[in-house]
C-alpha positions in Angstrom: 118.7 102.2 186.1 119.9 99.2 184.1 117.6 96.9 186.0 114.6 98.4 184.1 115.8 97.0 180.8 115.8 93.4 179.7 118.7 92.8 177.3 119.1 89.4 175.7 121.1 88.4 172.7 119.9 85.7 170.4 121.3 84.9 166.9 122.5 88.5 166.4 119.3 90.1 167.6 119.1 92.4 170.6 115.8 92.6 172.5 115.5 95.8 174.5 112.2 96.2 176.4 110.4 94.0 173.8 111.7 95.7 170.7 113.9 93.6 168.4 116.7 95.3 166.5 119.4 93.9 164.3 123.0 94.0 165.4 125.1 96.1 163.0 126.7 93.1 161.4 123.4 91.1 160.8 120.7 91.8 158.3 117.0 91.2 159.0 114.7 90.2 156.2 111.0 89.6 156.1 110.0 86.9 153.5 107.0 88.0 151.3 105.4 85.7 148.8 104.4 87.8 145.8 103.4 84.8 143.7 105.3 83.6 140.7 107.8 86.0 139.2 106.9 87.7 135.9 109.5 88.2 133.2 108.3 91.7 132.4 105.2 93.8 133.1 102.4 92.8 130.8 100.3 95.5 129.0 97.0 96.1 130.7 93.6 97.4 130.0 93.5 98.7 133.6 93.3 102.1 135.1 96.0 104.6 136.0 96.0 106.4 139.3 98.1 109.3 140.5 99.6 108.8 144.0 98.5 111.3 146.6 100.1 112.1 149.9 99.6 109.2 152.4 98.8 106.6 149.7 100.4 103.2 149.6 99.8 100.3 147.1 97.5 98.4 149.5 95.3 101.5 150.1 95.2 102.2 146.4 94.3 98.6 145.6 91.6 98.5 148.3 90.1 101.8 147.2 89.9 100.6 143.6 88.2 97.4 144.7 85.9 99.3 147.0 86.4 97.3 150.2 89.6 97.1 152.4 88.4 93.9 154.1 87.6 92.1 150.9 89.4 88.8 150.4 90.1 90.1 146.9 92.5 92.8 148.1 95.6 90.6 148.8 95.8 88.9 145.4 94.9 92.1 143.6 97.6 94.0 145.6 100.2 91.4 144.6 99.3 92.1 140.9 99.7 95.8 141.5 103.1 95.4 143.2 104.4 93.1 140.4 103.1 95.4 137.6 104.4 98.7 139.1 107.7 97.8 140.9 109.8 98.3 137.8 108.1 101.6 137.0 108.5 103.2 140.4 111.1 106.0 140.9 112.4 104.2 144.0 112.1 100.7 142.6 110.6 99.8 146.0 106.8 99.1 146.3 106.9 100.3 149.9 108.2 103.7 148.8 106.0 105.6 146.4 105.9 109.3 145.9 103.0 111.7 145.4 102.6 112.4 141.7 103.8 109.0 140.6 101.4 107.2 138.2 100.3 103.7 139.3 98.8 101.3 136.8 95.9 99.2 138.2 95.3 95.9 136.4 91.7 95.1 135.3 89.5 93.6 137.9 87.9 90.3 137.2 84.6 90.4 138.9 82.9 87.2 139.9 79.1 86.9 139.2 
């Protein structure tokens, strides 16, 4: 039975059948570059959107821009995260709730 599992320890991580999990006494962090920090959210002439079930900030950003594959989504999503994180009930941009209001910054369209 134990032969079917590959278990290897490396720097506090356990790999069991290809899935990495943190040991209880080690934290795992994923670095994310959200650009330069802002001192406080700036007022905006943008749009407000009410979160619906299944929404997340990337989906809302892409829907507002009109194209999920557009190269504009990533930088715009970063603006949405920075602008809304202090306003979210959870304080976590990965955890938004239906009914919350998200502010979308104005979109600068290139000619």
